[in-house]
C-alpha positions as CSV (number, residue, x, y, z in Angstrom):
1,M,32.4,79.1,59.1
2,P,36.0,80.1,59.9
3,P,37.4,83.2,58.3
4,M,39.1,82.6,54.9
5,L,42.1,85.0,55.4
6,P,42.6,88.3,57.1
7,P,41.9,91.2,54.7
8,N,45.5,92.5,54.8
9,V,47.2,89.3,53.8
10,N,48.3,88.7,50.2
11,V,48.7,85.2,48.8
12,N,50.6,84.1,45.7
13,V,50.6,80.6,44.3
14,S,53.3,79.4,41.9
15,L,54.0,76.0,40.5
16,S,57.5,74.6,40.1
17,Q,56.8,71.1,38.8
18,I,54.0,69.5,36.8
19,N,54.0,65.8,36.2
20,G,51.5,63.6,34.5
21,E,51.7,59.9,33.6
22,K,49.1,57.9,31.7
23,L,49.3,54.3,33.0
24,M,46.6,52.7,30.9
25,D,43.8,53.4,28.4
26,L,40.3,53.6,29.6
27,E,38.3,50.5,28.7
28,K,34.8,50.8,27.3
29,G,32.3,50.4,30.0
30,M,34.7,51.5,32.8
31,V,32.1,53.4,34.9
32,N,33.5,52.9,38.4
33,L,36.5,55.2,37.9
34,Q,37.3,57.1,41.2
35,V,39.4,60.2,41.2
36,T,40.9,61.5,44.5
37,T,42.9,64.7,45.1
38,N,45.2,65.5,48.0
39,I,47.1,68.6,49.1
40,S,50.2,68.0,51.3
41,I,52.1,70.9,52.8
42,T,55.8,70.0,52.6
43,R,57.5,73.0,54.3
44,A,57.0,76.3,55.9
45,V,59.9,78.8,55.5
46,P,59.6,82.3,57.1
47,F,61.0,85.2,55.2
48,E,61.0,89.0,55.8
49,G,57.3,89.9,56.0
50,G,55.8,86.5,55.2
51,I,56.0,82.7,55.0
52,D,56.6,80.4,52.0
53,F,54.7,77.1,52.2
54,G,55.6,74.3,49.9
55,F,52.9,72.0,48.7
56,V,52.3,68.9,46.6
57,F,48.9,68.5,44.8
58,A,48.3,64.9,43.8
59,V,45.5,63.4,41.7
60,N,45.1,59.6,41.8
61,Y,42.8,57.5,39.7
62,N,41.4,54.1,40.8
63,P,41.7,51.9,38.8
64,A,45.2,53.3,38.1
65,V,44.6,55.1,34.8
66,A,46.9,58.0,35.5
67,N,48.8,60.0,38.1
68,L,49.0,63.7,38.1
69,T,51.3,65.6,40.5
70,L,52.0,69.3,40.9
71,K,54.5,70.9,43.2
72,G,54.7,74.5,44.1
73,S,54.7,77.1,46.8
74,I,52.2,79.5,48.3
75,K,53.8,82.7,49.5
76,V,51.9,84.7,52.2
77,V,52.8,88.3,52.9
78,G,51.1,90.5,55.5
79,G,51.4,92.1,58.9
80,Q,53.7,90.7,61.5
81,K,50.7,89.7,63.8
82,E,48.8,87.9,61.0
83,I,51.9,86.1,59.8
84,G,52.8,85.1,63.3
85,D,49.2,83.8,63.9
86,L,49.4,81.8,60.7
87,K,52.8,80.3,61.6
88,N,51.6,79.3,65.0
89,A,48.3,77.8,63.7
90,F,50.3,75.8,61.1
91,E,52.8,74.5,63.7
92,E,49.9,73.4,66.0
93,K,47.5,71.8,63.4
94,K,49.9,71.2,60.4
95,T,47.2,72.6,58.0
96,L,46.5,75.9,56.3
97,P,43.4,78.1,56.5
98,P,40.6,77.3,54.0
99,G,41.4,80.4,52.0
100,M,44.9,79.3,51.3
101,L,43.9,75.7,50.5
102,Q,41.3,77.2,48.1
103,A,44.0,79.3,46.4
104,I,46.2,76.1,45.9
105,S,43.2,74.1,44.7
106,N,42.1,76.8,42.2
107,A,45.6,77.0,40.6
108,A,46.2,73.2,40.7
109,F,42.8,72.1,39.3
110,V,43.2,74.4,36.2
111,E,46.6,72.9,35.4
112,C,45.4,69.3,36.1
113,I,42.4,69.7,33.8
114,L,44.7,70.8,31.0
115,L,47.2,68.0,31.8
116,A,44.4,65.4,31.8
117,R,43.2,66.6,28.5
118,S,46.7,66.3,27.0
119,L,46.9,62.7,28.4
120,N,43.4,61.9,27.2
121,V,42.2,60.9,30.7
122,P,39.1,62.1,32.6
123,P,39.6,65.5,34.4
124,P,39.9,65.5,38.2
125,I,36.5,67.1,38.5
126,P,33.1,65.5,38.1
127,L,31.5,66.3,34.8
128,P,27.8,67.1,34.8
129,I,25.5,64.3,33.7
130,I,22.8,65.3,31.3
131,Q,19.6,63.3,31.6
132,S,17.7,62.4,28.6
133,Q,14.0,63.3,28.3
134,E,13.0,59.8,29.4
135,Q,15.1,59.9,32.5
136,K,13.7,63.3,33.8
137,P,11.4,63.0,36.8
138,K,7.7,63.2,36.1
139,P,6.4,66.7,36.7
140,G,4.5,67.0,40.0
141,P,2.5,69.8,41.4
142,N,4.1,73.1,40.6
143,P,4.8,75.4,43.6
144,S,3.0,78.7,43.6
145,Y,6.3,80.5,44.2
146,I,10.0,79.7,44.1
147,A,12.3,81.0,46.8
């Protein structure tokens, strides 16, 4: 597994725009609703001691129940070597390290859940499905230990 971020790099995520639009009401029995999320990096602007990456976090529903879009930036501050390595890696691959993408996702999902609740549409994360007693699997042999 690749390293998330070097230990001496600080990351700060801030949102500048939050948009949500409900396009239609959910119909009864609509069970094949698909929700997809996407993070796009729109810019990389170096500054003294760091880089400011712009991003767009989009949530799309199929069928088109709603669209949620968040725009913001993730500022990375650290040592000259770490920032240089990050800039070079971004210029080569046009993607960010997993730790930075996770920081964006964490901030964006929280806002999108609140926005989805306000619009009365399903949140962009799968909700747990609770099985009734009749649907639970039949008990089989019990293991002598659980690891």
